[in-house]
C-alpha positions in Angstrom: 130.7 110.5 73.5 127.9 108.6 75.2 124.3 110.0 75.2 122.7 110.9 78.5 120.4 108.0 78.1 123.3 105.6 77.5 125.1 106.9 80.6 122.0 106.6 82.7 121.4 103.0 81.5 125.1 102.1 82.2 124.9 103.5 85.7 121.6 101.6 86.4 122.9 98.3 85.1 126.1 98.7 87.0 124.2 99.3 90.2 122.0 96.3 89.6 125.0 94.1 88.9 126.6 95.4 92.1 123.5 94.8 94.2 123.2 91.3 92.8 126.9 90.4 93.4 126.8 91.9 96.9 123.6 90.0 97.7 125.3 86.8 96.7 128.4 87.6 98.8 126.2 88.5 101.8 124.2 85.3 101.3 127.3 83.1 101.2 128.6 84.7 104.4 125.3 84.7 106.3 123.2 81.9 104.7 120.2 84.4 104.6 118.8 86.0 101.5 117.3 88.8 103.6 120.6 89.5 105.4 122.5 89.3 102.1 120.0 91.8 100.5 120.3 94.1 103.5 124.1 94.0 103.3 123.9 94.8 99.5 121.5 97.7 100.0 123.5 99.1 102.9 126.6 98.9 100.8 125.0 100.6 97.9 123.7 103.5 100.0 127.0 103.9 101.8 128.9 103.8 98.6 126.6 106.4 97.0 127.0 108.8 99.9 130.7 108.3 100.1 131.1 109.0 96.4 129.0 112.1 96.7 131.0 113.4 99.6 134.2 112.5 97.8 133.1 114.5 94.7 132.1 117.5 96.9 135.5 117.6 98.6 137.3 117.3 95.3 135.2 120.1 93.8 136.8 122.4 96.3 140.4 121.4 95.4 142.0 123.4 92.6 145.0 121.1 92.2 145.3 119.7 88.7 142.4 121.7 87.2 143.1 123.5 84.0 141.6 127.0 83.9 141.5 127.9 80.2 
């Protein structure tokens, strides 16, 4: 089992890798570092909110949950 510090570090490095890759993709499509970065940040924020809402919805669904 991972420690909380390891889990946090993995989450942060994953987010940084995602921002970097999305910035590159945005740059290749737009030719602008600023636009590429903006696309990456917007994607990260949108993804975070969508994941959070997704988890909230699933926390209300009892299907597949073992009640021991």
